C-alpha positions in Angstrom: 0.0 0.0 0.0 1.3 3.4 -0.9 1.9 5.8 2.0 -0.5 8.8 1.3 2.1 11.2 2.5 4.4 10.0 -0.3 1.9 9.8 -3.1 2.0 13.4 -4.5 4.8 14.5 -6.7 6.9 17.6 -5.8 5.9 20.8 -7.6 7.3 21.4 -11.1 10.4 23.5 -11.3 10.6 25.9 -14.3 13.3 28.2 -15.6 12.4 31.9 -16.1 13.7 33.0 -19.5 14.9 36.1 -17.7 17.5 34.0 -16.0 19.6 33.7 -19.1 19.7 37.4 -19.9 21.5 38.8 -21.9 21.0 35.6 -23.9 17.8 35.1 -25.7 14.4 33.5 -25.0 15.3 30.7 -27.5 18.5 30.0 -25.5 16.5 29.7 -22.3 14.4 26.8 -23.8 17.6 25.1 -24.9 19.2 25.4 -21.5 16.0 24.3 -19.7 15.9 21.2 -21.8 19.6 20.4 -21.4 19.6 20.8 -17.6 16.3 19.0 -17.0 13.9 21.7 -15.9 10.3 20.8 -16.0 9.3 23.9 -18.1 9.8 27.6 -18.5 8.2 30.8 -17.5 8.3 33.2 -20.4 9.3 36.8 -19.5 7.6 38.9 -22.1 10.1 41.7 -22.9 11.9 43.4 -25.8 13.1 40.1 -27.3 10.7 39.6 -30.3 10.5 35.8 -29.7 9.1 36.4 -26.2 6.2 38.3 -27.8 5.5 35.7 -30.5 3.1 33.0 -29.4 3.7 30.8 -32.4 7.5 31.1 -32.1 7.2 30.1 -28.4 5.0 27.1 -29.3 7.6 25.9 -31.8 10.4 26.3 -29.3 8.4 24.4 -26.7 7.6 21.6 -29.1 11.1 21.3 -30.5 12.8 21.1 -27.1 10.0 19.2 -25.3 9.8 22.0 -22.7 6.3 23.2 -21.8 5.5 26.8 -21.0 4.2 26.8 -17.5 3.7 30.5 -16.9 3.8 33.8 -18.7 5.2 36.9 -17.0 3.3 40.0 -18.3 5.4 42.9 -19.6 5.4 45.0 -16.5 8.9 46.3 -16.4 10.1 49.9 -17.2 11.8 48.6 -20.3 8.6 47.0 -21.6 6.3 50.0 -21.4 5.7 49.7 -25.2 5.6 45.9 -25.5 2.1 44.6 -26.5 0.7 48.1 -26.4 1.1 51.1 -24.1 -2.2 50.2 -22.5 -1.6 48.0 -19.3 -4.9 46.3 -19.6 -4.2 45.2 -23.2 -0.9 43.8 -21.9 -2.7 41.7 -19.4 -5.3 40.6 -21.9 -2.6 39.5 -24.4 -0.7 37.8 -21.6 -3.8 35.8 -20.7 -4.3 34.9 -24.4 -0.7 33.8 -24.7 -1.0 31.6 -21.6 -4.2 30.0 -22.8 -2.7 29.2 -26.3 0.5 27.8 -24.8 -1.2 25.8 -22.1 0.4 27.8 -19.2 -1.5 27.9 -15.9 -0.3 31.3 -14.6 0.1 34.9 -15.6 2.5 36.8 -13.3 1.7 40.5 -13.0 3.3 43.3 -11.0 1.3 46.0 -9.2 1.1 49.2 -11.2 3.6 52.0 -11.0 2.2 54.9 -9.0 2.3 57.2 -12.0 -0.2 54.8 -13.8 -2.9 56.4 -11.8 -6.0 55.2 -13.7 -4.7 51.7 -14.0 -3.8 51.6 -10.3 -7.2 52.8 -9.2 -8.9 50.0 -11.1 -6.2 47.3 -10.7 -7.7 45.2 -7.9 -11.2 45.1 -9.5 -9.7 44.6 -12.9 -7.5 41.7 -12.0 -10.5 40.0 -10.3 -12.6 40.6 -13.4 -10.0 39.1 -15.7 -9.4 36.1 -13.4 -13.2 35.4 -13.6 -12.9 35.1 -17.4 -10.3 32.3 -17.5 -8.9 29.3 -15.8 -5.5 30.9 -15.9 -4.3 32.3 -12.6 -3.4 36.0 -12.4 -0.8 35.9 -9.6 0.2 39.3 -8.3 3.8 39.6 -7.3 5.3 41.2 -4.2 7.6 44.0 -5.1 9.7 46.5 -2.9 10.2 50.2 -2.2 12.9 51.8 -4.3 15.8 53.1 -2.2 18.6 55.6 -2.9 21.0 56.2 -0.1 18.8 57.0 2.9 15.7 57.9 0.8 12.8 55.5 0.1 10.4 55.9 -2.8 7.1 54.0 -3.0 7.0 53.2 -6.7 4.0 50.9 -6.8 0.3 51.3 -6.2 -2.0 50.3 -4.6 1.0 48.8 -2.7 4.3 47.0 -3.3 3.1 44.4 -0.8 0.1 42.7 -2.5 -1.0 41.1 0.8 -2.2 44.5 1.9 -5.0 44.1 -0.7 -7.5 41.5 -1.8 -6.2 39.3 -4.7 -7.2 35.8 -5.6 -3.6 34.6 -6.2 -0.1 35.7 -5.3 3.4 35.2 -6.7 6.1 35.2 -4.0 9.6 36.5 -5.1 12.3 35.9 -2.6 14.7 38.4 -4.1 12.0 41.0 -3.7 11.4 40.1 -0.1 15.1 40.6 0.5 15.2 44.0 -1.2 12.0 45.1 0.7 13.5 43.7 4.0 10.4 41.7 4.6 9.9 38.9 7.0 9.6 36.3 4.2 8.0 33.5 6.3 5.5 36.0 7.7 4.6 36.9 4.1 4.2 33.3 3.2 1.7 33.0 6.1 -0.2 36.0 5.0 -0.5 34.7 1.5 -1.8 31.4 2.8 -3.6 29.2 0.3 -3.6 32.1 -2.2 0.1 31.5 -2.8 0.0 30.2 -6.3 3.5 30.7 -7.8 7.1 31.1 -6.6 10.1 32.9 -8.0 12.9 31.2 -6.2 16.1 33.3 -5.8 18.1 34.8 -3.0 19.2 38.2 -1.8 20.5 40.3 1.0 19.1 43.6 2.3 20.8 45.4 -0.5 18.8 48.2 -2.2 19.4 46.3 -5.4 17.1 43.5 -6.6 19.9 40.9 -6.7 18.2 37.6 -7.7 21.1 35.5 -6.4 21.3 31.7 -6.9 19.3 30.3 -3.9 21.7 29.5 -1.0 24.0 32.5 -1.7 22.1 35.1 0.2 20.3 35.4 3.5 16.7 34.5 2.5 15.0 31.4 4.0 14.9 29.7 0.6 15.2 26.2 2.0 12.5 26.8 4.6 10.1 28.2 2.0 10.6 25.2 -0.3 10.2 22.8 2.5 7.0 24.5 3.6 5.7 24.1 0.0 6.6 20.4 0.1 4.2 19.8 3.1 1.5 22.3 2.4 -0.2 20.9 -0.6 1.1 23.7 -2.8 -0.2 23.1 -6.3 1.6 25.8 -8.2 5.0 26.0 -9.9 8.4 27.0 -8.6 10.4 29.2 -11.0 14.1 29.8 -10.9 14.5 33.5 -11.6 18.2 34.4 -11.0 20.6 36.9 -12.4 23.4 35.4 -14.5 24.5 38.6 -16.2 27.9 38.5 -14.6 28.6 35.0 -15.8 31.9 35.0 -17.8 30.9 32.2 -20.1 27.9 30.1 -21.2 29.4 27.3 -19.1 29.4 29.4 -16.0 25.8 30.5 -16.6 24.7 26.9 -17.0 26.6 25.9 -13.8 24.6 28.6 -11.9 21.3 27.5 -13.3 22.1 23.8 -12.6 23.0 24.7 -9.0 19.7 26.6 -8.6 17.8 23.7 -10.0 19.5 21.2 -7.7 19.0 23.3 -4.6 15.3 23.8 -5.4 14.6 20.1 -6.1 16.6 19.0 -3.1 14.5 21.1 -0.6 11.2 20.4 -2.3 11.9 16.7 -1.9 13.4 16.8 1.6 10.1 16.1 3.4 7.0 14.0 2.5 4.2 15.7 0.5 0.8 15.5 2.1 -1.9 13.9 0.0 -4.7 15.9 1.7 -6.1 17.0 5.0 
């Protein structure tokens, strides 16, 4: 008889295409396949391939690597990607996720200067979530800091747990930059925690996205919590490899991140139910 505590597989571990920057989206699929990731999260940004659903489908089919999530173009450098209208960006992200078979759209809170969008953001995200089976998972961000000054760049808030959303994305590099109590944030998110960006960081003002285990975040503890909590989302390695001196060094970092993540997801039995 199979022990019910051992009957559920660990969550799938995906590679964010942002993790290979400045390499391309296509390179991310190739690396994910070679290292044995379970899938990818597509960061929609200025790389034309990241914006092209058919090109993404071909890459997914060719490498045998499914697209598990789509990250909407919410960065400063993507203000003109998929329209200047933020609602159009979310609609196109949802359509891409549906066509690619991805279960989640990751979205950032609006910038404060996007006033109309920010006023309607909570209601609008709920409305869009009601129209699809794709999860809209709002990501925790952080205050911007310069020397001793702090600027609140996001509205309604950089901490999405202050508001009412159906699903959350937890990013551990962002909790480091915000100087959050990460485990307390996990508790606040509760069963609405749908998606994880696994990375590490310190209390630097910079959003570091270190390989997990190289900073001071409780990466292992969070992963072990997921392993026993019945978490049914995906864990996405989103690390910064821009300083890698070679492709081999970049792949070594991504292999280390994958090994760390899988090791801690598998370190305790998964519960089959209440």
